[in-house]
C-alpha positions in Angstrom: 14.4 32.1 39.7 11.2 33.3 39.7 8.5 31.8 36.9 5.1 33.7 37.2 3.4 30.6 35.4 4.0 27.5 35.1 3.7 26.1 32.0 4.6 22.1 30.3 7.1 22.1 28.1 7.6 20.6 24.0 8.9 19.1 22.4 8.6 21.7 19.7 10.5 23.4 23.2 13.5 20.8 23.6 14.4 21.3 19.4 14.1 24.8 20.3 16.4 25.3 23.1 18.4 22.7 21.4 19.3 24.7 18.5 20.0 27.3 20.2 22.4 25.8 22.7 24.1 24.9 19.5 24.2 28.2 18.0 26.4 30.0 20.9 28.8 27.2 20.9 29.2 27.2 17.7 29.0 31.3 17.7 31.3 31.3 20.5 34.3 29.1 18.7 33.1 26.7 22.1 33.3 23.1 23.2 31.3 20.4 26.6 28.7 20.9 23.9 28.0 17.1 25.2 27.6 17.7 28.4 25.2 20.5 27.6 23.2 18.4 25.3 23.2 15.3 27.8 21.9 17.5 31.0 19.3 20.4 28.7 16.8 18.1 29.1 16.1 18.1 32.4 17.4 21.3 33.3 14.6 22.4 30.6 11.9 20.7 32.4 12.7 21.0 35.9 12.9 25.4 35.4 10.1 25.8 33.6 7.1 23.1 35.1 8.7 23.2 39.0 10.7 26.7 40.0 8.7 28.5 41.9 9.4 32.2 42.8 11.4 31.3 45.3 13.4 28.0 44.6 17.0 27.6 43.3 18.3 26.1 41.2 22.3 24.9 41.8 24.0 23.6 38.6 26.7 22.1 39.9 28.4 20.5 36.7 30.2 24.6 35.3 30.3 22.3 32.5 26.6 22.8 32.2 26.6 26.8 32.5 25.2 27.0 28.7 22.4 24.3 29.3 21.4 26.9 32.2 21.9 29.9 30.2 19.8 28.8 27.5 17.1 27.1 29.9 17.2 31.4 31.6 16.8 32.0 27.7 13.8 30.2 27.3 12.5 30.8 30.6 13.2 34.9 28.9 16.0 35.8 31.9 18.4 36.0 29.6 17.7 38.0 25.9 19.6 37.3 22.7 22.2 39.6 23.1 22.8 38.5 26.3 23.9 35.2 24.9 25.9 36.6 22.1 28.5 37.3 24.9 29.0 34.0 26.0 32.4 33.0 26.3 33.7 36.8 25.5 36.4 38.9 26.9 33.7 41.1 29.9 30.2 38.9 29.5 28.5 38.1 32.2 27.7 34.8 30.5 31.6 32.8 31.5 31.9 29.7 31.0 31.4 28.2 34.4 28.1 29.8 35.8 28.9 33.4 37.6 29.7 33.9 40.6 27.4 37.6 40.8 25.5 39.7 38.0 22.8 37.1 37.0 19.5 37.7 39.2 18.4 33.4 38.7 22.2 32.5 39.5 22.6 32.2 43.4 26.6 30.4 43.1 29.6 30.4 40.6 30.1 27.3 40.4 31.9 24.7 38.6 35.3 23.7 40.7 33.1 20.0 40.5 32.1 18.2 43.8 31.4 22.0 45.9 27.7 22.5 44.9 26.0 19.6 47.0 27.5 21.1 49.2 25.9 24.7 48.6 22.1 23.6 48.2 22.2 21.7 51.2 22.6 24.4 53.1 20.5 26.4 51.2 18.3 24.6 52.3 19.2 24.0 55.2 19.0 27.8 55.2 15.1 27.9 53.6 13.9 25.2 56.8 15.7 27.1 59.4 13.5 30.0 58.1 10.4 28.5 57.9 9.8 28.8 54.2 8.7 26.8 51.6 11.3 27.5 49.3 12.8 24.3 47.4 16.0 23.7 46.3 17.5 22.0 42.9 20.4 21.2 41.8 22.1 19.2 39.2 25.3 17.3 39.0 27.0 15.6 36.6 28.3 12.3 37.3 32.0 12.5 37.9 31.1 15.0 40.8 30.9 11.7 42.3 34.6 10.8 42.8 34.5 13.8 45.3 35.0 13.6 48.3 33.5 16.8 49.0 30.4 15.7 47.7 30.1 12.1 49.6 29.8 14.9 53.0 27.5 16.6 52.0 25.3 14.1 51.0 26.6 12.5 54.7 24.5 15.4 55.6 21.7 16.9 53.9 20.5 13.0 54.1 21.4 12.8 57.7 19.4 16.5 58.1 16.3 14.6 55.6 16.5 18.1 53.9 12.7 17.4 51.8 13.3 20.3 49.9 16.4 19.3 49.0 15.7 17.6 44.7 19.4 16.3 44.1 19.6 16.2 40.0 22.8 13.1 38.4 23.6 14.1 35.1 24.9 10.6 35.0 26.0 9.9 30.9 29.0 7.9 32.2 31.4 10.3 30.2 34.3 12.6 31.7 37.3 14.4 30.9 39.6 12.1 30.3 37.2 8.8 29.4 34.3 6.8 31.4 34.0 6.9 34.6 34.2 3.1 34.6 37.7 3.6 33.8 39.0 7.1 34.7 37.3 6.0 39.2 34.5 3.6 38.8 32.1 3.1 41.1 29.4 1.6 38.9 26.3 1.5 39.0 26.3 4.7 41.5 23.2 4.1 42.3 24.0 1.1 44.6 25.9 3.5 46.8 23.4 5.5 46.7 20.3 4.3 47.8 22.8 2.7 50.9 21.8 6.1 52.4 18.6 8.0 53.7 17.8 8.8 50.4 14.5 8.3 47.8 16.3 7.0 45.2 14.7 7.1 41.3 16.8 5.5 38.3 14.8 7.7 35.2 15.5 8.1 31.3 16.6 12.2 31.2 15.5 12.5 28.1 11.9 11.6 29.3 10.1 14.4 30.0 7.8 11.4 31.6 9.4 9.6 33.6 11.5 12.9 34.7 8.7 14.2 36.5 7.3 11.2 37.5 10.1 11.3 40.0 10.0 15.2 40.6 5.6 14.8 41.3 6.8 11.3 43.8 5.2 12.2 47.6 8.6 11.3 50.3 10.0 13.0 53.4 13.3 12.1 53.0 15.9 13.6 50.7 15.8 12.7 47.1 17.9 11.9 44.4 17.6 10.5 41.0 19.6 9.6 38.7 19.5 10.8 35.0 19.5 8.7 32.5 21.8 10.3 29.8 23.9 10.1 26.6 26.5 12.0 25.9 25.5 15.2 22.3 21.9 13.8 22.7 20.1 14.8 19.7 23.0 14.9 17.5 24.1 11.1 16.6 27.8 12.3 15.5 28.2 14.1 18.7 26.8 10.8 21.2 28.7 9.0 23.5 31.7 11.0 22.0 34.6 11.4 24.3 35.5 15.0 21.7 31.9 16.8 22.6 33.2 17.5 26.7 35.9 19.3 24.1 35.9 20.1 21.0 34.0 23.6 19.2 31.5 22.5 16.3 33.0 23.0 12.3 30.7 25.1 9.9 30.1 21.8 8.6 29.0 19.9 12.1 27.2 22.9 12.8 24.7 21.9 9.4 25.0 19.5 9.8 22.9 19.4 13.9 21.1 21.6 13.2 19.8 20.4 10.0 20.2 16.7 12.3 17.9 18.5 15.4 15.3 20.5 12.9 14.3 16.4 11.4 13.7 15.2 14.4 
Protein backbone atom coordinates (compact mmCIF):
# COMPACT_ATOMS: atom_id res chain seq x y z
CA UNK A 1 0.00 0.00 0.00
CA UNK A 2 1.48 3.31 -1.03
CA UNK A 3 1.52 6.31 1.28
CA UNK A 4 3.63 9.32 0.38
CA UNK A 5 3.15 11.11 3.70
CA UNK A 6 1.86 10.02 7.07
CA UNK A 7 -0.87 12.24 8.46
CA UNK A 8 -2.29 11.87 11.95
CA UNK A 9 -5.82 10.54 11.97
CA UNK A 10 -8.47 12.87 13.43
CA UNK A 11 -11.85 12.12 15.04
CA UNK A 12 -13.48 13.74 12.03
CA UNK A 13 -11.67 11.33 9.71
CA UNK A 14 -13.12 8.42 11.67
CA UNK A 15 -16.59 9.96 11.66
CA UNK A 16 -16.51 10.38 7.88
CA UNK A 17 -15.25 6.83 7.41
CA UNK A 18 -17.89 5.37 9.73
CA UNK A 19 -20.71 7.16 7.88
CA UNK A 20 -19.36 6.10 4.48
CA UNK A 21 -19.15 2.50 5.68
CA UNK A 22 -22.77 2.58 6.83
CA UNK A 23 -23.83 4.17 3.52
CA UNK A 24 -21.99 1.55 1.45
CA UNK A 25 -23.46 -1.38 3.36
CA UNK A 26 -26.95 0.13 3.32
CA UNK A 27 -26.86 0.85 -0.41
CA UNK A 28 -25.81 -2.73 -1.11
CA UNK A 29 -28.20 -4.31 1.40
CA UNK A 30 -25.30 -6.15 3.05
CA UNK A 31 -24.80 -7.14 6.69
CA UNK A 32 -21.59 -7.91 8.61
CA UNK A 33 -21.67 -4.33 9.85
CA UNK A 34 -20.77 -5.09 13.46
CA UNK A 35 -17.33 -6.53 12.81
CA UNK A 36 -16.55 -3.80 10.32
CA UNK A 37 -17.29 -1.11 12.89
CA UNK A 38 -15.25 -2.85 15.59
CA UNK A 39 -12.15 -2.99 13.38
CA UNK A 40 -12.44 0.29 11.49
CA UNK A 41 -10.72 2.57 14.02
CA UNK A 42 -7.52 0.52 14.27
CA UNK A 43 -7.47 -0.24 10.56
CA UNK A 44 -7.71 3.44 9.68
CA UNK A 45 -5.00 4.39 12.16
CA UNK A 46 -2.54 1.73 10.98
CA UNK A 47 -3.05 2.45 7.30
CA UNK A 48 -2.95 6.24 7.63
CA UNK A 49 -0.10 6.57 10.10
CA UNK A 50 2.08 3.46 9.99
CA UNK A 51 1.98 1.86 6.56
CA UNK A 52 4.87 2.77 4.26
CA UNK A 53 5.21 2.40 0.51
CA UNK A 54 6.65 -1.11 0.68
CA UNK A 55 4.65 -2.38 3.65
CA UNK A 56 1.75 -4.83 3.51
CA UNK A 57 -1.60 -4.85 5.31
CA UNK A 58 -3.26 -8.26 5.35
CA UNK A 59 -6.88 -8.51 6.48
CA UNK A 60 -7.35 -12.01 7.83
CA UNK A 61 -10.89 -11.40 9.13
CA UNK A 62 -12.38 -11.21 5.67
CA UNK A 63 -15.86 -10.28 6.87
CA UNK A 64 -14.43 -6.81 7.54
CA UNK A 65 -13.67 -6.23 3.86
CA UNK A 66 -16.03 -3.25 3.94
CA UNK A 67 -13.83 -1.50 6.52
CA UNK A 68 -10.78 -2.18 4.35
CA UNK A 69 -12.46 -0.73 1.26
CA UNK A 70 -13.49 2.36 3.21
CA UNK A 71 -9.95 2.75 4.52
CA UNK A 72 -8.58 2.54 0.98
CA UNK A 73 -11.21 5.07 -0.10
CA UNK A 74 -10.13 7.43 2.70
CA UNK A 75 -6.56 7.17 1.38
CA UNK A 76 -7.68 7.96 -2.17
CA UNK A 77 -6.94 4.42 -3.36
CA UNK A 78 -10.59 3.71 -4.17
CA UNK A 79 -13.23 6.13 -5.46
CA UNK A 80 -16.93 6.59 -4.70
CA UNK A 81 -17.85 4.89 -7.94
CA UNK A 82 -15.87 1.86 -6.76
CA UNK A 83 -17.71 1.76 -3.44
CA UNK A 84 -21.05 1.82 -5.25
CA UNK A 85 -20.18 -1.57 -6.76
CA UNK A 86 -19.69 -3.20 -3.33
CA UNK A 87 -21.12 -6.72 -3.31
CA UNK A 88 -22.62 -6.27 -6.80
CA UNK A 89 -22.28 -8.72 -9.66
CA UNK A 90 -18.88 -8.47 -11.33
CA UNK A 91 -17.43 -6.21 -8.65
CA UNK A 92 -13.85 -6.15 -7.42
CA UNK A 93 -15.22 -5.16 -4.01
CA UNK A 94 -16.52 -8.54 -2.98
CA UNK A 95 -17.73 -9.60 0.45
CA UNK A 96 -14.24 -10.84 1.28
CA UNK A 97 -11.02 -9.24 -0.01
CA UNK A 98 -10.42 -10.34 -3.61
CA UNK A 99 -7.48 -12.44 -4.76
CA UNK A 100 -6.60 -9.98 -7.51
CA UNK A 101 -7.55 -6.66 -9.04
CA UNK A 102 -6.76 -4.27 -6.17
CA UNK A 103 -3.06 -3.54 -5.81
CA UNK A 104 -3.31 -2.74 -2.11
CA UNK A 105 -4.79 -6.16 -1.28
CA UNK A 106 -2.04 -8.79 -1.59
CA UNK A 107 -4.16 -11.89 -0.87
CA UNK A 108 -7.73 -13.08 -1.13
CA UNK A 109 -8.66 -13.79 2.49
CA UNK A 110 -11.66 -14.60 4.62
CA UNK A 111 -11.37 -18.34 5.00
CA UNK A 112 -10.68 -17.68 8.64
CA UNK A 113 -7.43 -18.88 10.15
CA UNK A 114 -5.23 -18.42 7.06
CA UNK A 115 -4.28 -14.75 7.20
CA UNK A 116 -1.61 -15.06 9.86
CA UNK A 117 0.19 -17.77 7.87
CA UNK A 118 0.21 -15.50 4.81
CA UNK A 119 1.46 -12.58 6.88
CA UNK A 120 4.20 -14.64 8.53
CA UNK A 121 5.38 -15.94 5.17
CA UNK A 122 5.43 -12.40 3.79
CA UNK A 123 7.44 -11.13 6.75
CA UNK A 124 9.97 -13.95 6.35
CA UNK A 125 10.23 -13.20 2.62
CA UNK A 126 11.01 -9.57 3.40
CA UNK A 127 13.76 -10.68 5.77
CA UNK A 128 15.30 -12.99 3.17
CA UNK A 129 15.24 -10.14 0.66
CA UNK A 130 16.89 -7.87 3.27
CA UNK A 131 13.91 -5.56 3.03
CA UNK A 132 12.94 -3.20 5.85
CA UNK A 133 9.26 -3.49 4.90
CA UNK A 134 6.69 -4.26 7.59
CA UNK A 135 3.62 -6.48 7.64
CA UNK A 136 0.43 -5.79 9.59
CA UNK A 137 -2.15 -8.55 9.94
CA UNK A 138 -5.61 -7.87 11.36
CA UNK A 139 -7.41 -10.89 12.74
CA UNK A 140 -10.63 -11.68 14.56
CA UNK A 141 -10.74 -13.21 18.03
CA UNK A 142 -12.77 -16.15 16.68
CA UNK A 143 -9.90 -17.10 14.37
CA UNK A 144 -7.92 -18.24 17.39
CA UNK A 145 -10.19 -21.28 17.50
CA UNK A 146 -8.42 -22.42 14.30
CA UNK A 147 -5.40 -24.70 14.65
CA UNK A 148 -3.70 -23.12 11.64
CA UNK A 149 -3.56 -19.81 13.50
CA UNK A 150 -1.58 -21.32 16.36
CA UNK A 151 0.76 -23.05 13.91
CA UNK A 152 1.41 -19.67 12.28
CA UNK A 153 2.02 -18.08 15.67
CA UNK A 154 4.54 -20.80 16.55
CA UNK A 155 6.31 -20.18 13.22
CA UNK A 156 6.33 -16.38 13.55
CA UNK A 157 7.46 -16.48 17.17
CA UNK A 158 10.19 -19.05 16.50
CA UNK A 159 11.62 -16.97 13.65
CA UNK A 160 11.27 -13.74 15.63
CA UNK A 161 9.55 -11.98 12.78
CA UNK A 162 9.96 -8.48 14.13
CA UNK A 163 8.63 -6.99 10.89
CA UNK A 164 5.22 -8.51 11.64
CA UNK A 165 2.57 -6.91 13.83
CA UNK A 166 -0.55 -8.94 14.60
CA UNK A 167 -3.69 -7.00 15.52
CA UNK A 168 -6.56 -8.98 17.05
CA UNK A 169 -10.01 -7.40 16.83
CA UNK A 170 -11.30 -8.81 20.12
CA UNK A 171 -15.01 -7.91 20.11
CA UNK A 172 -16.12 -11.12 21.84
CA UNK A 173 -18.74 -12.15 19.27
CA UNK A 174 -18.67 -14.51 16.31
CA UNK A 175 -21.16 -16.11 13.95
CA UNK A 176 -23.03 -18.29 16.46
CA UNK A 177 -22.55 -16.51 19.76
CA UNK A 178 -19.87 -15.19 22.04
CA UNK A 179 -16.35 -16.51 21.58
CA UNK A 180 -16.53 -17.68 25.19
CA UNK A 181 -19.66 -19.76 24.56
CA UNK A 182 -18.54 -21.21 21.21
CA UNK A 183 -15.02 -22.32 22.20
CA UNK A 184 -13.71 -20.58 25.27
CA UNK A 185 -10.09 -19.54 25.53
CA UNK A 186 -10.82 -16.61 27.78
CA UNK A 187 -8.82 -14.61 28.36
CA UNK A 188 -7.10 -15.06 25.01
CA UNK A 189 -4.16 -12.87 26.00
CA UNK A 190 -3.19 -15.31 28.74
CA UNK A 191 -2.69 -17.98 26.07
CA UNK A 192 -0.76 -15.59 23.83
CA UNK A 193 1.49 -14.57 26.72
CA UNK A 194 2.89 -18.11 26.76
CA UNK A 195 4.69 -17.41 23.48
CA UNK A 196 7.84 -15.41 22.89
CA UNK A 197 5.97 -12.31 21.73
CA UNK A 198 5.72 -8.65 22.65
CA UNK A 199 2.11 -8.63 23.85
CA UNK A 200 -0.13 -5.58 24.33
CA UNK A 201 -3.78 -5.46 25.38
CA UNK A 202 -5.32 -2.06 24.62
CA UNK A 203 -8.60 -0.27 23.99
CA UNK A 204 -9.15 -0.81 20.27
CA UNK A 205 -11.10 2.43 19.96
CA UNK A 206 -8.46 4.62 21.64
CA UNK A 207 -6.01 5.93 19.02
CA UNK A 208 -3.50 6.95 21.67
CA UNK A 209 -3.44 3.48 23.20
CA UNK A 210 -3.03 1.83 19.80
CA UNK A 211 -0.20 4.21 18.88
CA UNK A 212 1.51 3.43 22.17
CA UNK A 213 1.53 -0.28 21.37
CA UNK A 214 2.66 0.25 17.78
CA UNK A 215 5.43 2.64 18.81
CA UNK A 216 6.93 0.36 21.44
CA UNK A 217 10.44 -0.91 20.78
CA UNK A 218 10.72 -4.66 20.38
CA UNK A 219 12.96 -7.39 19.04
CA UNK A 220 10.14 -9.93 19.01
CA UNK A 221 6.93 -10.54 17.15
CA UNK A 222 4.41 -7.89 18.24
CA UNK A 223 0.84 -8.94 19.06
CA UNK A 224 -1.74 -6.29 19.93
CA UNK A 225 -5.08 -7.42 21.31
CA UNK A 226 -7.60 -4.70 20.57
CA UNK A 227 -10.48 -4.71 23.05
CA UNK A 228 -13.31 -3.56 20.81
CA UNK A 229 -17.09 -3.33 20.68
CA UNK A 230 -18.95 -5.04 17.89
CA UNK A 231 -21.02 -2.38 16.12
CA UNK A 232 -18.96 0.40 17.74
CA UNK A 233 -20.42 3.88 17.38
CA UNK A 234 -24.03 2.83 16.72
CA UNK A 235 -25.73 2.07 20.03
CA UNK A 236 -28.41 -0.29 18.72
CA UNK A 237 -25.76 -2.41 16.97
CA UNK A 238 -23.25 -2.53 19.80
CA UNK A 239 -22.55 -5.96 21.31
CA UNK A 240 -25.38 -7.53 19.33
CA UNK A 241 -25.00 -10.83 17.51
CA UNK A 242 -27.46 -9.80 14.78
CA UNK A 243 -25.05 -7.04 13.73
CA UNK A 244 -22.89 -9.89 12.39
CA UNK A 245 -25.51 -10.73 9.78
CA UNK A 246 -28.39 -8.34 9.24
CA UNK A 247 -28.41 -5.32 6.89
CA UNK A 248 -29.80 -1.99 8.01
CA UNK A 249 -33.42 -1.04 7.45
CA UNK A 250 -34.24 2.46 6.19
CA UNK A 251 -35.06 3.62 9.72
CA UNK A 252 -31.97 2.02 11.22
CA UNK A 253 -29.74 3.64 8.62
CA UNK A 254 -31.21 7.07 9.33
CA UNK A 255 -30.79 6.58 13.09
CA UNK A 256 -27.24 5.29 12.68
CA UNK A 257 -26.13 8.30 10.63
CA UNK A 258 -27.76 10.70 13.08
CA UNK A 259 -26.01 8.99 15.98
CA UNK A 260 -22.58 9.05 14.34
CA UNK A 261 -23.07 12.72 13.45
CA UNK A 262 -24.03 13.56 17.02
CA UNK A 263 -20.73 12.20 18.31
